[in-house]
C-alpha positions as CSV (number, residue, x, y, z in Angstrom):
1,M,-132.8,-108.8,20.6
2,A,-136.1,-110.4,19.6
3,F,-138.3,-112.2,22.2
4,E,-141.4,-114.4,22.1
5,T,-143.3,-116.3,24.7
6,G,-146.4,-118.4,24.3
7,A,-147.9,-121.9,24.6
8,A,-147.6,-124.9,22.4
9,T,-149.9,-127.9,22.4
10,D,-147.3,-130.5,21.5
11,L,-143.8,-130.9,20.0
12,D,-144.9,-130.3,16.4
13,D,-146.6,-127.0,17.5
14,L,-143.5,-126.0,19.6
15,F,-141.1,-126.5,16.7
16,T,-143.4,-124.9,14.2
17,K,-143.5,-121.8,16.3
18,L,-139.8,-121.9,16.8
19,L,-139.2,-122.1,13.0
20,T,-141.7,-119.2,12.4
21,F,-140.0,-117.1,15.1
22,A,-136.5,-117.9,13.6
23,V,-137.5,-117.1,10.0
24,A,-139.1,-113.8,11.1
25,N,-135.7,-112.9,12.5
26,G,-133.5,-113.7,9.5
27,W,-132.9,-117.5,9.9
28,T,-133.5,-119.9,7.0
29,Q,-135.8,-122.9,7.4
30,D,-134.2,-126.0,5.9
31,A,-136.9,-128.4,6.9
32,S,-140.3,-128.3,8.5
33,V,-141.6,-130.4,11.3
34,S,-142.7,-133.1,8.8
35,G,-141.2,-136.4,9.9
36,D,-140.2,-134.9,13.2
37,E,-137.0,-133.5,11.7
38,P,-137.1,-129.6,11.6
39,A,-133.9,-127.8,10.6
40,L,-132.7,-124.2,10.2
41,H,-129.5,-122.2,9.8
42,K,-128.1,-118.7,9.9
43,N,-124.6,-117.6,8.8
44,G,-122.5,-120.6,9.7
45,I,-124.9,-122.1,12.3
46,Y,-126.6,-125.2,11.0
47,I,-128.9,-127.0,13.4
48,Q,-131.2,-130.0,12.9
49,F,-133.7,-131.5,15.4
50,R,-135.1,-135.0,15.7
51,Y,-137.7,-136.1,18.2
52,N,-138.7,-139.7,18.7
53,G,-142.2,-140.8,17.8
54,T,-142.6,-144.2,19.4
55,S,-144.5,-142.9,22.4
56,P,-146.7,-139.9,21.4
57,G,-148.5,-138.6,24.4
58,G,-146.1,-140.4,26.7
59,S,-143.5,-138.9,29.1
60,G,-140.6,-140.6,27.5
61,R,-140.3,-138.5,24.3
62,S,-136.9,-136.8,23.8
63,V,-135.5,-134.2,21.3
64,G,-132.0,-134.4,19.8
65,L,-130.0,-131.5,18.5
66,Y,-127.5,-131.9,15.7
67,Q,-124.8,-129.4,14.7
68,S,-123.2,-129.4,11.3
69,T,-121.5,-127.0,8.8
70,G,-124.1,-127.4,6.1
71,Y,-127.4,-128.9,5.1
72,T,-128.2,-131.3,2.3
73,G,-131.8,-132.1,1.4
74,G,-132.8,-135.7,1.8
75,L,-130.2,-136.5,4.5
76,K,-131.2,-137.3,8.1
77,P,-130.1,-135.3,11.2
78,G,-126.6,-136.5,12.1
79,A,-125.7,-137.1,8.4
80,H,-125.3,-133.5,7.1
81,P,-122.0,-132.1,6.0
82,N,-119.3,-132.2,8.7
83,D,-121.8,-133.1,11.5
84,S,-120.3,-132.7,14.9
85,G,-120.9,-136.4,15.8
86,S,-123.1,-135.4,18.7
87,G,-125.9,-137.7,17.7
88,R,-126.3,-141.3,16.7
89,F,-129.1,-140.8,14.2
90,D,-128.0,-141.2,10.6
91,A,-128.6,-143.6,7.8
92,G,-129.1,-147.1,9.2
93,A,-129.2,-146.1,12.8
94,S,-132.1,-146.6,15.1
95,T,-133.6,-143.2,15.9
96,D,-136.1,-143.7,18.7
97,S,-133.9,-146.0,20.8
98,N,-130.9,-143.6,20.7
99,I,-132.2,-140.0,21.0
100,A,-132.6,-140.1,24.8
101,L,-129.0,-141.2,25.1
102,E,-127.5,-138.5,22.9
103,R,-125.6,-135.3,23.7
104,C,-127.5,-132.1,23.1
105,A,-130.9,-133.6,23.7
106,L,-133.9,-132.5,25.7
107,H,-134.3,-135.6,27.7
108,L,-137.7,-136.9,28.5
109,I,-139.4,-133.7,27.6
110,G,-142.8,-135.4,27.0
111,E,-145.4,-134.4,24.5
112,G,-146.8,-131.2,25.9
113,P,-148.5,-128.9,26.4
114,F,-145.6,-126.5,26.9
115,T,-144.9,-122.9,27.7
116,Y,-141.9,-121.5,25.8
117,W,-139.6,-118.5,25.8
118,F,-137.5,-117.8,22.6
119,F,-134.6,-115.3,22.6
120,E,-132.9,-114.3,19.4
121,N,-130.1,-111.8,18.6
122,D,-129.7,-110.5,15.1
123,A,-126.5,-108.6,15.5
124,S,-123.1,-110.4,15.5
125,P,-122.8,-112.6,17.4
126,C,-126.2,-114.0,16.6
127,Y,-127.9,-116.7,18.6
128,L,-131.2,-118.3,19.4
129,H,-131.8,-119.6,22.9
130,C,-134.9,-121.4,24.1
131,V,-136.5,-122.3,27.4
132,V,-139.4,-124.8,27.5
133,K,-141.5,-125.4,30.5
134,K,-142.9,-129.0,30.5
135,G,-144.6,-129.0,33.9
136,S,-144.7,-127.4,37.3
137,D,-141.1,-126.1,38.0
138,Q,-139.8,-128.3,35.2
139,Y,-137.8,-126.5,32.4
140,R,-135.6,-127.5,29.5
141,H,-132.9,-125.3,28.0
142,F,-131.4,-125.5,24.5
143,G,-129.8,-123.1,22.1
144,F,-127.2,-122.3,19.4
145,G,-125.4,-119.4,17.9
146,E,-122.0,-117.6,17.5
147,L,-119.6,-117.0,20.3
148,E,-118.2,-113.5,20.9
149,K,-114.5,-114.1,20.6
150,V,-112.2,-112.5,23.0
151,G,-108.6,-111.9,22.0
152,N,-106.8,-113.3,19.1
153,W,-107.6,-116.9,18.2
154,G,-104.5,-117.0,16.1
155,A,-103.8,-116.6,12.4
156,G,-106.2,-118.5,10.3
157,A,-108.4,-119.7,13.2
158,T,-112.1,-119.6,12.4
159,G,-115.4,-120.8,13.8
160,G,-117.2,-120.1,17.1
161,E,-120.6,-121.6,16.3
162,Y,-122.0,-123.6,19.2
163,C,-124.9,-125.9,20.1
164,Y,-126.1,-127.0,23.5
165,G,-129.0,-128.8,25.1
166,Q,-130.1,-129.8,28.6
167,R,-130.1,-133.6,28.3
168,R,-130.6,-134.6,31.9
169,E,-132.9,-133.7,34.8
170,S,-131.8,-132.7,38.2
171,T,-132.9,-134.8,41.2
172,Q,-131.2,-132.6,43.7
173,G,-133.1,-129.3,43.4
174,F,-131.1,-126.1,43.0
175,W,-127.9,-127.9,43.7
176,G,-128.5,-130.7,41.2
177,N,-125.2,-131.6,39.6
178,I,-126.4,-133.0,36.3
179,H,-127.8,-130.0,34.5
180,Q,-126.0,-128.9,31.3
181,Y,-126.4,-125.4,30.0
182,G,-124.5,-123.7,27.2
183,M,-120.8,-124.5,27.2
184,D,-121.1,-125.2,31.0
185,A,-119.5,-128.4,32.1
186,A,-118.7,-127.3,35.7
187,Y,-120.0,-129.2,38.6
188,T,-121.6,-131.9,36.4
189,T,-121.2,-135.7,36.5
190,M,-118.6,-135.7,33.8
191,T,-116.9,-138.9,35.1
192,T,-116.9,-140.9,31.9
193,L,-116.0,-140.3,28.3
194,A,-119.6,-141.4,27.4
195,E,-120.9,-138.4,29.5
196,C,-118.4,-136.1,27.8
197,K,-119.7,-137.1,24.4
198,K,-123.1,-135.6,25.4
199,Q,-121.8,-132.2,26.0
200,S,-122.1,-129.0,24.0
201,T,-120.0,-128.6,20.8
202,M,-118.3,-125.6,19.2
203,R,-116.8,-125.4,15.7
204,A,-113.2,-124.2,15.8
205,T,-110.6,-124.7,13.1
206,G,-107.0,-123.6,13.0
207,L,-106.5,-123.0,16.7
208,P,-102.9,-123.2,17.9
209,G,-102.1,-126.9,18.4
210,Q,-105.2,-128.1,16.8
211,G,-105.0,-130.7,14.1
212,G,-105.4,-129.4,10.6
213,T,-108.5,-131.3,9.9
214,E,-110.3,-131.0,13.3
215,K,-113.4,-128.9,13.4
216,W,-115.2,-129.6,16.7
217,V,-114.5,-129.2,20.4
218,S,-116.6,-130.4,23.3
219,F,-116.7,-128.9,26.7
220,C,-115.7,-131.0,29.7
221,N,-114.8,-130.3,33.3
222,N,-113.3,-133.7,34.2
223,P,-109.5,-133.5,34.2
224,A,-109.3,-137.3,33.6
225,Q,-110.9,-136.7,30.2
226,W,-109.0,-133.6,29.0
227,A,-106.4,-135.6,27.2
228,A,-108.8,-138.2,25.8
229,S,-110.2,-138.6,22.4
230,I,-113.9,-137.6,22.6
231,N,-114.8,-139.8,19.6
232,D,-115.0,-138.6,16.0
233,D,-117.3,-136.3,14.0
234,R,-119.4,-137.7,11.2
235,A,-116.4,-137.4,8.8
236,S,-114.4,-139.7,11.1
237,I,-112.2,-136.8,12.2
238,Q,-111.2,-136.6,15.8
239,R,-112.8,-134.0,18.1
240,R,-111.0,-132.3,21.0
241,I,-112.0,-131.4,24.6
242,V,-111.8,-127.9,26.0
243,V,-112.2,-127.1,29.6
244,G,-115.7,-125.9,30.5
245,G,-116.8,-124.1,33.6
246,A,-117.6,-120.5,32.9
247,R,-120.9,-119.5,34.5
248,G,-122.8,-116.3,35.0
249,G,-126.0,-115.3,36.8
250,P,-127.5,-116.2,40.2
251,Y,-126.5,-119.9,40.0
252,A,-122.8,-118.9,39.5
253,R,-123.0,-116.5,42.5
254,A,-124.4,-119.3,44.7
255,L,-121.7,-121.7,43.6
256,S,-118.9,-119.1,44.1
257,S,-120.1,-118.3,47.6
258,A,-120.5,-121.9,48.6
259,A,-117.8,-124.2,49.9
260,I,-117.9,-126.7,47.0
261,P,-114.5,-128.3,46.3
262,G,-113.6,-128.1,42.7
263,S,-116.4,-125.8,41.6
264,R,-115.5,-123.1,39.2
265,A,-117.7,-120.0,38.8
266,W,-117.5,-116.7,37.0
267,C,-119.8,-113.9,37.9
268,P,-120.3,-110.9,35.6
């Protein structure tokens, strides 16, 4: 596993260093930070970023993450082949007014300076996970990669590439219930379909019971939404919801030991 930590002066510097780190570890850069739209891919993992530019130097800047199955030069984030539908930015859409509302976004990250930690795994499953410190005790998490599949997904089932981001900030300290990490949807405020649409995505095709044209699933821990349509991908194909809630590490241990009705925790 490759690791890098350092300091970045602003968002352009942060993503320039992320792209440099990724390329040094076998990823392909599809677009630079020019236009605030860096992009990269490895294997079947295609990720594009977009950060709003209306308030440089202000605290309101946000970063959106977009997952697709390919990259086409000249297209905007959210408009690449088979985009997951996680973002609202595509041709004709208003970028800056929507990024802070999107799923897989680093919400209100500001302009910097930042401290960062990058983690990359070359072997299968490969991934790139990032932690960004924006201020005293203020961190943002985002990442993407390939899942390590357990068991048999079924004949002809493919996929496993995922993308996640921490969109919202906690106002309740350690027990804050609005963080979103990885495919984790446990103990979050997933009370509306709009909130579910901001969750992590995973590409999965050919799963038992899945529609023949469906490609994306989104993670949600609200039973009221499990049977709902979670809107369409960019090709107007319906996405599905899968039950989230697997957690590891000290946060999971704290949850599993506390009397929190409805919490679901898994500890390695």
